[in-house]
mmCIF file of the C-alpha atoms, coordinates in Angstrom:
data_MODEL
# 
_entry.id   MODEL 
# 
loop_
_atom_site.group_PDB 
_atom_site.id 
_atom_site.type_symbol 
_atom_site.label_atom_id 
_atom_site.label_alt_id 
_atom_site.label_comp_id 
_atom_site.label_asym_id 
_atom_site.label_entity_id 
_atom_site.label_seq_id 
_atom_site.pdbx_PDB_ins_code 
_atom_site.Cartn_x 
_atom_site.Cartn_y 
_atom_site.Cartn_z 
_atom_site.occupancy 
_atom_site.B_iso_or_equiv 
_atom_site.pdbx_formal_charge 
_atom_site.auth_seq_id 
_atom_site.auth_comp_id 
_atom_site.auth_asym_id 
_atom_site.auth_atom_id 
_atom_site.pdbx_PDB_model_num 
ATOM 1   C CA . UNK A 1 1   ? -26.761 -10.686 9.473   1.00 0.00 ? 1   UNK A CA 1 
ATOM 2   C CA . UNK A 1 2   ? -24.529 -9.040  12.107  1.00 0.00 ? 2   UNK A CA 1 
ATOM 3   C CA . UNK A 1 3   ? -24.316 -5.259  12.068  1.00 0.00 ? 3   UNK A CA 1 
ATOM 4   C CA . UNK A 1 4   ? -20.716 -4.114  12.430  1.00 0.00 ? 4   UNK A CA 1 
ATOM 5   C CA . UNK A 1 5   ? -19.697 -0.804  14.010  1.00 0.00 ? 5   UNK A CA 1 
ATOM 6   C CA . UNK A 1 6   ? -16.331 -0.407  12.283  1.00 0.00 ? 6   UNK A CA 1 
ATOM 7   C CA . UNK A 1 7   ? -14.537 -1.458  9.128   1.00 0.00 ? 7   UNK A CA 1 
ATOM 8   C CA . UNK A 1 8   ? -10.740 -1.431  9.029   1.00 0.00 ? 8   UNK A CA 1 
ATOM 9   C CA . UNK A 1 9   ? -8.876  -1.439  5.717   1.00 0.00 ? 9   UNK A CA 1 
ATOM 10  C CA . UNK A 1 10  ? -5.399  -2.350  4.538   1.00 0.00 ? 10  UNK A CA 1 
ATOM 11  C CA . UNK A 1 11  ? -3.893  0.272   2.187   1.00 0.00 ? 11  UNK A CA 1 
ATOM 12  C CA . UNK A 1 12  ? -1.643  -1.226  -0.523  1.00 0.00 ? 12  UNK A CA 1 
ATOM 13  C CA . UNK A 1 13  ? -3.380  -3.592  -2.936  1.00 0.00 ? 13  UNK A CA 1 
ATOM 14  C CA . UNK A 1 14  ? -6.673  -3.111  -1.096  1.00 0.00 ? 14  UNK A CA 1 
ATOM 15  C CA . UNK A 1 15  ? -7.585  0.582   -1.314  1.00 0.00 ? 15  UNK A CA 1 
ATOM 16  C CA . UNK A 1 16  ? -4.698  1.515   -3.608  1.00 0.00 ? 16  UNK A CA 1 
ATOM 17  C CA . UNK A 1 17  ? -3.417  -0.275  -6.713  1.00 0.00 ? 17  UNK A CA 1 
ATOM 18  C CA . UNK A 1 18  ? 0.281   -0.696  -5.936  1.00 0.00 ? 18  UNK A CA 1 
ATOM 19  C CA . UNK A 1 19  ? 0.867   -2.601  -9.182  1.00 0.00 ? 19  UNK A CA 1 
ATOM 20  C CA . UNK A 1 20  ? -0.236  0.428   -11.224 1.00 0.00 ? 20  UNK A CA 1 
ATOM 21  C CA . UNK A 1 21  ? 1.987   2.678   -9.115  1.00 0.00 ? 21  UNK A CA 1 
ATOM 22  C CA . UNK A 1 22  ? 4.986   0.418   -9.885  1.00 0.00 ? 22  UNK A CA 1 
ATOM 23  C CA . UNK A 1 23  ? 4.140   0.747   -13.590 1.00 0.00 ? 23  UNK A CA 1 
ATOM 24  C CA . UNK A 1 24  ? 4.104   4.521   -13.158 1.00 0.00 ? 24  UNK A CA 1 
ATOM 25  C CA . UNK A 1 25  ? 7.448   4.798   -11.361 1.00 0.00 ? 25  UNK A CA 1 
ATOM 26  C CA . UNK A 1 26  ? 8.997   2.428   -13.896 1.00 0.00 ? 26  UNK A CA 1 
ATOM 27  C CA . UNK A 1 27  ? 7.986   4.747   -16.749 1.00 0.00 ? 27  UNK A CA 1 
ATOM 28  C CA . UNK A 1 28  ? 9.359   7.795   -14.908 1.00 0.00 ? 28  UNK A CA 1 
ATOM 29  C CA . UNK A 1 29  ? 12.646  5.945   -14.349 1.00 0.00 ? 29  UNK A CA 1 
ATOM 30  C CA . UNK A 1 30  ? 12.705  4.727   -17.958 1.00 0.00 ? 30  UNK A CA 1 
ATOM 31  C CA . UNK A 1 31  ? 12.384  8.240   -19.356 1.00 0.00 ? 31  UNK A CA 1 
ATOM 32  C CA . UNK A 1 32  ? 14.983  9.632   -16.942 1.00 0.00 ? 32  UNK A CA 1 
ATOM 33  C CA . UNK A 1 33  ? 17.580  6.856   -17.323 1.00 0.00 ? 33  UNK A CA 1 
ATOM 34  C CA . UNK A 1 34  ? 17.049  5.322   -20.783 1.00 0.00 ? 34  UNK A CA 1 
ATOM 35  C CA . UNK A 1 35  ? 15.299  7.758   -23.102 1.00 0.00 ? 35  UNK A CA 1 
ATOM 36  C CA . UNK A 1 36  ? 13.508  6.092   -26.008 1.00 0.00 ? 36  UNK A CA 1 
ATOM 37  C CA . UNK A 1 37  ? 13.246  2.302   -25.742 1.00 0.00 ? 37  UNK A CA 1 
ATOM 38  C CA . UNK A 1 38  ? 11.767  -0.070  -28.314 1.00 0.00 ? 38  UNK A CA 1 
ATOM 39  C CA . UNK A 1 39  ? 8.304   -1.352  -27.287 1.00 0.00 ? 39  UNK A CA 1 
ATOM 40  C CA . UNK A 1 40  ? 9.195   -5.061  -27.003 1.00 0.00 ? 40  UNK A CA 1 
ATOM 41  C CA . UNK A 1 41  ? 12.275  -4.325  -24.897 1.00 0.00 ? 41  UNK A CA 1 
ATOM 42  C CA . UNK A 1 42  ? 10.251  -1.938  -22.737 1.00 0.00 ? 42  UNK A CA 1 
ATOM 43  C CA . UNK A 1 43  ? 7.750   -4.711  -21.947 1.00 0.00 ? 43  UNK A CA 1 
ATOM 44  C CA . UNK A 1 44  ? 10.584  -7.070  -20.951 1.00 0.00 ? 44  UNK A CA 1 
ATOM 45  C CA . UNK A 1 45  ? 12.208  -4.361  -18.840 1.00 0.00 ? 45  UNK A CA 1 
ATOM 46  C CA . UNK A 1 46  ? 8.930   -3.711  -17.015 1.00 0.00 ? 46  UNK A CA 1 
ATOM 47  C CA . UNK A 1 47  ? 8.508   -7.425  -16.337 1.00 0.00 ? 47  UNK A CA 1 
ATOM 48  C CA . UNK A 1 48  ? 12.019  -7.612  -14.858 1.00 0.00 ? 48  UNK A CA 1 
ATOM 49  C CA . UNK A 1 49  ? 11.591  -4.407  -12.836 1.00 0.00 ? 49  UNK A CA 1 
ATOM 50  C CA . UNK A 1 50  ? 8.437   -5.836  -11.266 1.00 0.00 ? 50  UNK A CA 1 
ATOM 51  C CA . UNK A 1 51  ? 10.229  -9.108  -10.562 1.00 0.00 ? 51  UNK A CA 1 
ATOM 52  C CA . UNK A 1 52  ? 12.982  -7.284  -8.657  1.00 0.00 ? 52  UNK A CA 1 
ATOM 53  C CA . UNK A 1 53  ? 10.399  -5.142  -6.847  1.00 0.00 ? 53  UNK A CA 1 
ATOM 54  C CA . UNK A 1 54  ? 8.413   -8.217  -5.800  1.00 0.00 ? 54  UNK A CA 1 
ATOM 55  C CA . UNK A 1 55  ? 11.557  -9.766  -4.295  1.00 0.00 ? 55  UNK A CA 1 
ATOM 56  C CA . UNK A 1 56  ? 11.952  -6.678  -2.107  1.00 0.00 ? 56  UNK A CA 1 
ATOM 57  C CA . UNK A 1 57  ? 8.253   -6.118  -1.396  1.00 0.00 ? 57  UNK A CA 1 
ATOM 58  C CA . UNK A 1 58  ? 7.884   -4.745  2.119   1.00 0.00 ? 58  UNK A CA 1 
ATOM 59  C CA . UNK A 1 59  ? 11.562  -3.707  2.282   1.00 0.00 ? 59  UNK A CA 1 
ATOM 60  C CA . UNK A 1 60  ? 11.943  0.034   2.858   1.00 0.00 ? 60  UNK A CA 1 
ATOM 61  C CA . UNK A 1 61  ? 15.255  0.443   1.018   1.00 0.00 ? 61  UNK A CA 1 
ATOM 62  C CA . UNK A 1 62  ? 14.691  -0.054  -2.718  1.00 0.00 ? 62  UNK A CA 1 
ATOM 63  C CA . UNK A 1 63  ? 18.340  0.488   -3.729  1.00 0.00 ? 63  UNK A CA 1 
ATOM 64  C CA . UNK A 1 64  ? 18.775  -3.242  -4.415  1.00 0.00 ? 64  UNK A CA 1 
ATOM 65  C CA . UNK A 1 65  ? 15.827  -3.173  -6.844  1.00 0.00 ? 65  UNK A CA 1 
ATOM 66  C CA . UNK A 1 66  ? 17.402  -0.450  -8.972  1.00 0.00 ? 66  UNK A CA 1 
ATOM 67  C CA . UNK A 1 67  ? 20.947  -1.807  -8.732  1.00 0.00 ? 67  UNK A CA 1 
ATOM 68  C CA . UNK A 1 68  ? 19.879  -5.273  -9.905  1.00 0.00 ? 68  UNK A CA 1 
ATOM 69  C CA . UNK A 1 69  ? 17.815  -3.748  -12.696 1.00 0.00 ? 69  UNK A CA 1 
ATOM 70  C CA . UNK A 1 70  ? 20.616  -1.412  -13.845 1.00 0.00 ? 70  UNK A CA 1 
ATOM 71  C CA . UNK A 1 71  ? 23.104  -4.301  -13.829 1.00 0.00 ? 71  UNK A CA 1 
ATOM 72  C CA . UNK A 1 72  ? 20.836  -6.246  -16.185 1.00 0.00 ? 72  UNK A CA 1 
ATOM 73  C CA . UNK A 1 73  ? 19.845  -3.252  -18.331 1.00 0.00 ? 73  UNK A CA 1 
ATOM 74  C CA . UNK A 1 74  ? 22.742  -0.722  -18.254 1.00 0.00 ? 74  UNK A CA 1 
ATOM 75  C CA . UNK A 1 75  ? 21.207  2.772   -18.405 1.00 0.00 ? 75  UNK A CA 1 
ATOM 76  C CA . UNK A 1 76  ? 22.365  5.915   -20.189 1.00 0.00 ? 76  UNK A CA 1 
ATOM 77  C CA . UNK A 1 77  ? 22.039  7.671   -16.824 1.00 0.00 ? 77  UNK A CA 1 
ATOM 78  C CA . UNK A 1 78  ? 22.349  5.758   -13.548 1.00 0.00 ? 78  UNK A CA 1 
ATOM 79  C CA . UNK A 1 79  ? 20.437  7.173   -10.590 1.00 0.00 ? 79  UNK A CA 1 
ATOM 80  C CA . UNK A 1 80  ? 23.021  8.326   -8.021  1.00 0.00 ? 80  UNK A CA 1 
ATOM 81  C CA . UNK A 1 81  ? 20.556  7.913   -5.122  1.00 0.00 ? 81  UNK A CA 1 
ATOM 82  C CA . UNK A 1 82  ? 17.921  5.323   -6.059  1.00 0.00 ? 82  UNK A CA 1 
ATOM 83  C CA . UNK A 1 83  ? 16.337  5.329   -2.605  1.00 0.00 ? 83  UNK A CA 1 
ATOM 84  C CA . UNK A 1 84  ? 15.803  9.069   -2.675  1.00 0.00 ? 84  UNK A CA 1 
ATOM 85  C CA . UNK A 1 85  ? 14.292  8.780   -6.167  1.00 0.00 ? 85  UNK A CA 1 
ATOM 86  C CA . UNK A 1 86  ? 11.896  6.062   -4.898  1.00 0.00 ? 86  UNK A CA 1 
ATOM 87  C CA . UNK A 1 87  ? 10.938  8.032   -1.784  1.00 0.00 ? 87  UNK A CA 1 
ATOM 88  C CA . UNK A 1 88  ? 10.189  11.181  -3.775  1.00 0.00 ? 88  UNK A CA 1 
ATOM 89  C CA . UNK A 1 89  ? 8.464   9.634   -6.787  1.00 0.00 ? 89  UNK A CA 1 
ATOM 90  C CA . UNK A 1 90  ? 6.644   6.513   -5.608  1.00 0.00 ? 90  UNK A CA 1 
ATOM 91  C CA . UNK A 1 91  ? 4.006   8.127   -3.343  1.00 0.00 ? 91  UNK A CA 1 
ATOM 92  C CA . UNK A 1 92  ? 3.099   10.451  -6.226  1.00 0.00 ? 92  UNK A CA 1 
ATOM 93  C CA . UNK A 1 93  ? 2.510   7.451   -8.509  1.00 0.00 ? 93  UNK A CA 1 
ATOM 94  C CA . UNK A 1 94  ? -0.679  6.428   -6.715  1.00 0.00 ? 94  UNK A CA 1 
ATOM 95  C CA . UNK A 1 95  ? -4.208  7.348   -7.668  1.00 0.00 ? 95  UNK A CA 1 
ATOM 96  C CA . UNK A 1 96  ? -7.531  6.127   -6.369  1.00 0.00 ? 96  UNK A CA 1 
ATOM 97  C CA . UNK A 1 97  ? -10.624 5.170   -8.282  1.00 0.00 ? 97  UNK A CA 1 
ATOM 98  C CA . UNK A 1 98  ? -13.868 7.051   -7.816  1.00 0.00 ? 98  UNK A CA 1 
ATOM 99  C CA . UNK A 1 99  ? -15.514 3.681   -7.172  1.00 0.00 ? 99  UNK A CA 1 
ATOM 100 C CA . UNK A 1 100 ? -13.276 3.055   -4.147  1.00 0.00 ? 100 UNK A CA 1 
ATOM 101 C CA . UNK A 1 101 ? -13.858 6.534   -2.712  1.00 0.00 ? 101 UNK A CA 1 
ATOM 102 C CA . UNK A 1 102 ? -17.631 6.168   -3.125  1.00 0.00 ? 102 UNK A CA 1 
ATOM 103 C CA . UNK A 1 103 ? -17.569 2.724   -1.530  1.00 0.00 ? 103 UNK A CA 1 
ATOM 104 C CA . UNK A 1 104 ? -15.675 3.996   1.528   1.00 0.00 ? 104 UNK A CA 1 
ATOM 105 C CA . UNK A 1 105 ? -18.045 6.958   1.860   1.00 0.00 ? 105 UNK A CA 1 
ATOM 106 C CA . UNK A 1 106 ? -21.053 4.620   1.718   1.00 0.00 ? 106 UNK A CA 1 
ATOM 107 C CA . UNK A 1 107 ? -19.521 2.407   4.391   1.00 0.00 ? 107 UNK A CA 1 
ATOM 108 C CA . UNK A 1 108 ? -18.793 5.488   6.537   1.00 0.00 ? 108 UNK A CA 1 
ATOM 109 C CA . UNK A 1 109 ? -22.500 6.366   6.510   1.00 0.00 ? 109 UNK A CA 1 
ATOM 110 C CA . UNK A 1 110 ? -23.125 3.224   8.592   1.00 0.00 ? 110 UNK A CA 1 
ATOM 111 C CA . UNK A 1 111 ? -19.968 2.670   10.636  1.00 0.00 ? 111 UNK A CA 1 
ATOM 112 C CA . UNK A 1 112 ? -16.552 4.055   11.560  1.00 0.00 ? 112 UNK A CA 1 
ATOM 113 C CA . UNK A 1 113 ? -13.681 3.419   9.154   1.00 0.00 ? 113 UNK A CA 1 
ATOM 114 C CA . UNK A 1 114 ? -9.914  3.133   9.639   1.00 0.00 ? 114 UNK A CA 1 
ATOM 115 C CA . UNK A 1 115 ? -6.730  2.325   7.741   1.00 0.00 ? 115 UNK A CA 1 
ATOM 116 C CA . UNK A 1 116 ? -4.044  0.065   9.206   1.00 0.00 ? 116 UNK A CA 1 
ATOM 117 C CA . UNK A 1 117 ? -0.944  -0.129  7.021   1.00 0.00 ? 117 UNK A CA 1 
ATOM 118 C CA . UNK A 1 118 ? 2.600   -1.397  7.368   1.00 0.00 ? 118 UNK A CA 1 
ATOM 119 C CA . UNK A 1 119 ? 5.383   0.812   6.025   1.00 0.00 ? 119 UNK A CA 1 
ATOM 120 C CA . UNK A 1 120 ? 7.373   3.953   6.638   1.00 0.00 ? 120 UNK A CA 1 
ATOM 121 C CA . UNK A 1 121 ? 5.517   6.999   7.910   1.00 0.00 ? 121 UNK A CA 1 
ATOM 122 C CA . UNK A 1 122 ? 6.737   9.304   5.129   1.00 0.00 ? 122 UNK A CA 1 
ATOM 123 C CA . UNK A 1 123 ? 5.909   6.963   2.254   1.00 0.00 ? 123 UNK A CA 1 
ATOM 124 C CA . UNK A 1 124 ? 2.503   5.786   3.522   1.00 0.00 ? 124 UNK A CA 1 
ATOM 125 C CA . UNK A 1 125 ? 1.428   9.261   4.661   1.00 0.00 ? 125 UNK A CA 1 
ATOM 126 C CA . UNK A 1 126 ? 2.357   10.694  1.246   1.00 0.00 ? 126 UNK A CA 1 
ATOM 127 C CA . UNK A 1 127 ? 0.242   8.060   -0.535  1.00 0.00 ? 127 UNK A CA 1 
ATOM 128 C CA . UNK A 1 128 ? -2.704  8.808   1.719   1.00 0.00 ? 128 UNK A CA 1 
ATOM 129 C CA . UNK A 1 129 ? -2.400  12.575  1.259   1.00 0.00 ? 129 UNK A CA 1 
ATOM 130 C CA . UNK A 1 130 ? -1.843  12.339  -2.527  1.00 0.00 ? 130 UNK A CA 1 
ATOM 131 C CA . UNK A 1 131 ? -5.011  10.285  -2.942  1.00 0.00 ? 131 UNK A CA 1 
ATOM 132 C CA . UNK A 1 132 ? -6.902  12.373  -0.316  1.00 0.00 ? 132 UNK A CA 1 
ATOM 133 C CA . UNK A 1 133 ? -7.819  9.235   1.595   1.00 0.00 ? 133 UNK A CA 1 
ATOM 134 C CA . UNK A 1 134 ? -7.199  11.137  4.830   1.00 0.00 ? 134 UNK A CA 1 
ATOM 135 C CA . UNK A 1 135 ? -10.506 12.903  4.172   1.00 0.00 ? 135 UNK A CA 1 
ATOM 136 C CA . UNK A 1 136 ? -12.440 9.617   4.219   1.00 0.00 ? 136 UNK A CA 1 
ATOM 137 C CA . UNK A 1 137 ? -11.192 7.898   7.391   1.00 0.00 ? 137 UNK A CA 1 
ATOM 138 C CA . UNK A 1 138 ? -11.756 8.345   11.112  1.00 0.00 ? 138 UNK A CA 1 
ATOM 139 C CA . UNK A 1 139 ? -8.440  6.733   12.117  1.00 0.00 ? 139 UNK A CA 1 
ATOM 140 C CA . UNK A 1 140 ? -5.211  6.062   10.179  1.00 0.00 ? 140 UNK A CA 1 
ATOM 141 C CA . UNK A 1 141 ? -2.445  3.916   11.705  1.00 0.00 ? 141 UNK A CA 1 
ATOM 142 C CA . UNK A 1 142 ? 0.952   3.521   10.027  1.00 0.00 ? 142 UNK A CA 1 
ATOM 143 C CA . UNK A 1 143 ? 3.217   0.842   11.487  1.00 0.00 ? 143 UNK A CA 1 
ATOM 144 C CA . UNK A 1 144 ? 6.381   2.953   11.750  1.00 0.00 ? 144 UNK A CA 1 
ATOM 145 C CA . UNK A 1 145 ? 4.444   5.789   13.351  1.00 0.00 ? 145 UNK A CA 1 
ATOM 146 C CA . UNK A 1 146 ? 2.884   3.658   16.091  1.00 0.00 ? 146 UNK A CA 1 
ATOM 147 C CA . UNK A 1 147 ? 5.768   1.199   16.563  1.00 0.00 ? 147 UNK A CA 1 
ATOM 148 C CA . UNK A 1 148 ? 3.589   -1.825  15.788  1.00 0.00 ? 148 UNK A CA 1 
ATOM 149 C CA . UNK A 1 149 ? 3.252   -3.861  12.600  1.00 0.00 ? 149 UNK A CA 1 
ATOM 150 C CA . UNK A 1 150 ? 0.603   -6.204  11.209  1.00 0.00 ? 150 UNK A CA 1 
ATOM 151 C CA . UNK A 1 151 ? -0.011  -9.016  12.073  1.00 0.00 ? 151 UNK A CA 1 
ATOM 152 C CA . UNK A 1 152 ? 0.819   -7.946  15.673  1.00 0.00 ? 152 UNK A CA 1 
ATOM 153 C CA . UNK A 1 153 ? -2.561  -7.978  17.407  1.00 0.00 ? 153 UNK A CA 1 
ATOM 154 C CA . UNK A 1 154 ? -1.737  -4.822  19.359  1.00 0.00 ? 154 UNK A CA 1 
ATOM 155 C CA . UNK A 1 155 ? -2.044  -2.649  16.229  1.00 0.00 ? 155 UNK A CA 1 
ATOM 156 C CA . UNK A 1 156 ? -5.673  -3.790  15.763  1.00 0.00 ? 156 UNK A CA 1 
ATOM 157 C CA . UNK A 1 157 ? -6.302  -3.194  19.473  1.00 0.00 ? 157 UNK A CA 1 
ATOM 158 C CA . UNK A 1 158 ? -4.913  0.353   19.140  1.00 0.00 ? 158 UNK A CA 1 
ATOM 159 C CA . UNK A 1 159 ? -7.170  1.110   16.155  1.00 0.00 ? 159 UNK A CA 1 
ATOM 160 C CA . UNK A 1 160 ? -10.264 -0.220  17.902  1.00 0.00 ? 160 UNK A CA 1 
ATOM 161 C CA . UNK A 1 161 ? -9.452  1.722   21.074  1.00 0.00 ? 161 UNK A CA 1 
ATOM 162 C CA . UNK A 1 162 ? -9.240  4.909   19.001  1.00 0.00 ? 162 UNK A CA 1 
ATOM 163 C CA . UNK A 1 163 ? -12.538 4.041   17.296  1.00 0.00 ? 163 UNK A CA 1 
ATOM 164 C CA . UNK A 1 164 ? -14.098 3.006   20.640  1.00 0.00 ? 164 UNK A CA 1 
ATOM 165 C CA . UNK A 1 165 ? -15.302 -0.262  19.139  1.00 0.00 ? 165 UNK A CA 1 
ATOM 166 C CA . UNK A 1 166 ? -15.098 -3.820  20.500  1.00 0.00 ? 166 UNK A CA 1 
ATOM 167 C CA . UNK A 1 167 ? -13.221 -6.457  18.421  1.00 0.00 ? 167 UNK A CA 1 
ATOM 168 C CA . UNK A 1 168 ? -16.332 -8.532  17.737  1.00 0.00 ? 168 UNK A CA 1 
ATOM 169 C CA . UNK A 1 169 ? -17.999 -5.453  16.223  1.00 0.00 ? 169 UNK A CA 1 
ATOM 170 C CA . UNK A 1 170 ? -15.260 -4.795  13.659  1.00 0.00 ? 170 UNK A CA 1 
ATOM 171 C CA . UNK A 1 171 ? -14.443 -6.106  10.205  1.00 0.00 ? 171 UNK A CA 1 
ATOM 172 C CA . UNK A 1 172 ? -10.984 -5.989  8.587   1.00 0.00 ? 172 UNK A CA 1 
ATOM 173 C CA . UNK A 1 173 ? -10.557 -5.947  4.790   1.00 0.00 ? 173 UNK A CA 1 
ATOM 174 C CA . UNK A 1 174 ? -7.188  -6.705  3.186   1.00 0.00 ? 174 UNK A CA 1 
ATOM 175 C CA . UNK A 1 175 ? -5.280  -8.700  0.589   1.00 0.00 ? 175 UNK A CA 1 
ATOM 176 C CA . UNK A 1 176 ? -2.669  -10.605 2.639   1.00 0.00 ? 176 UNK A CA 1 
ATOM 177 C CA . UNK A 1 177 ? -3.695  -13.911 4.232   1.00 0.00 ? 177 UNK A CA 1 
ATOM 178 C CA . UNK A 1 178 ? -1.014  -13.714 6.930   1.00 0.00 ? 178 UNK A CA 1 
ATOM 179 C CA . UNK A 1 179 ? -1.226  -10.034 7.886   1.00 0.00 ? 179 UNK A CA 1 
ATOM 180 C CA . UNK A 1 180 ? -4.816  -9.206  7.031   1.00 0.00 ? 180 UNK A CA 1 
ATOM 181 C CA . UNK A 1 181 ? -6.592  -12.408 8.050   1.00 0.00 ? 181 UNK A CA 1 
ATOM 182 C CA . UNK A 1 182 ? -4.645  -14.284 10.737  1.00 0.00 ? 182 UNK A CA 1 
ATOM 183 C CA . UNK A 1 183 ? -3.593  -11.115 12.572  1.00 0.00 ? 183 UNK A CA 1 
ATOM 184 C CA . UNK A 1 184 ? -7.027  -9.562  13.143  1.00 0.00 ? 184 UNK A CA 1 
ATOM 185 C CA . UNK A 1 185 ? -8.732  -12.920 13.681  1.00 0.00 ? 185 UNK A CA 1 
ATOM 186 C CA . UNK A 1 186 ? -6.296  -13.566 16.502  1.00 0.00 ? 186 UNK A CA 1 
ATOM 187 C CA . UNK A 1 187 ? -7.772  -10.475 18.124  1.00 0.00 ? 187 UNK A CA 1 
ATOM 188 C CA . UNK A 1 188 ? -11.366 -11.589 17.391  1.00 0.00 ? 188 UNK A CA 1 
ATOM 189 C CA . UNK A 1 189 ? -11.809 -9.135  14.500  1.00 0.00 ? 189 UNK A CA 1 
ATOM 190 C CA . UNK A 1 190 ? -13.637 -10.652 11.540  1.00 0.00 ? 190 UNK A CA 1 
ATOM 191 C CA . UNK A 1 191 ? -11.620 -10.566 8.299   1.00 0.00 ? 191 UNK A CA 1 
ATOM 192 C CA . UNK A 1 192 ? -12.496 -10.481 4.644   1.00 0.00 ? 192 UNK A CA 1 
ATOM 193 C CA . UNK A 1 193 ? -10.002 -11.398 1.937   1.00 0.00 ? 193 UNK A CA 1 
ATOM 194 C CA . UNK A 1 194 ? -10.969 -11.167 -1.715  1.00 0.00 ? 194 UNK A CA 1 
ATOM 195 C CA . UNK A 1 195 ? -7.513  -11.443 -3.206  1.00 0.00 ? 195 UNK A CA 1 
ATOM 196 C CA . UNK A 1 196 ? -8.142  -8.230  -5.124  1.00 0.00 ? 196 UNK A CA 1 
ATOM 197 C CA . UNK A 1 197 ? -8.697  -4.519  -4.679  1.00 0.00 ? 197 UNK A CA 1 
ATOM 198 C CA . UNK A 1 198 ? -12.062 -2.831  -4.441  1.00 0.00 ? 198 UNK A CA 1 
# 
């Protein structure tokens, strides 16, 4: 079996459970805007909130998510600046499992490790700092920060240059077939897609 010199990871839905973070921000919003809500209605509201969020997945401005949700479920208190609420609260809604941290540390004993993530610098950096992932990785690239976005092959090239590793000696792990498989493979980086987090 080939011995790799570097492993590159996607962030959301690979290292971090974004779905759980959406649950968390929903419950913060629910308490702030609705107060007490009956359990059955709360479950339906969560389902709808996630539906609106999924429609705008990858879109930086989440105002449309909240506006659509508030139109369907009129709140007692309507957030005056939904985007600001999202920017402040969402990065704090992430946590990381001990299993994932231990796995990354074990990998790092044998090879260099990096994160390549699409998204805004503020939001992605906050997630990484909140979960202390910055302590586990040799290189962290955020699309807005470097002006490149997956699946652009140049972002993988930049990461490997920083790691001083050749493409054929690197492995990329992610959850998106387009961004995390086709992109790196186009640059000769081997990809692994499990369709689930570690």
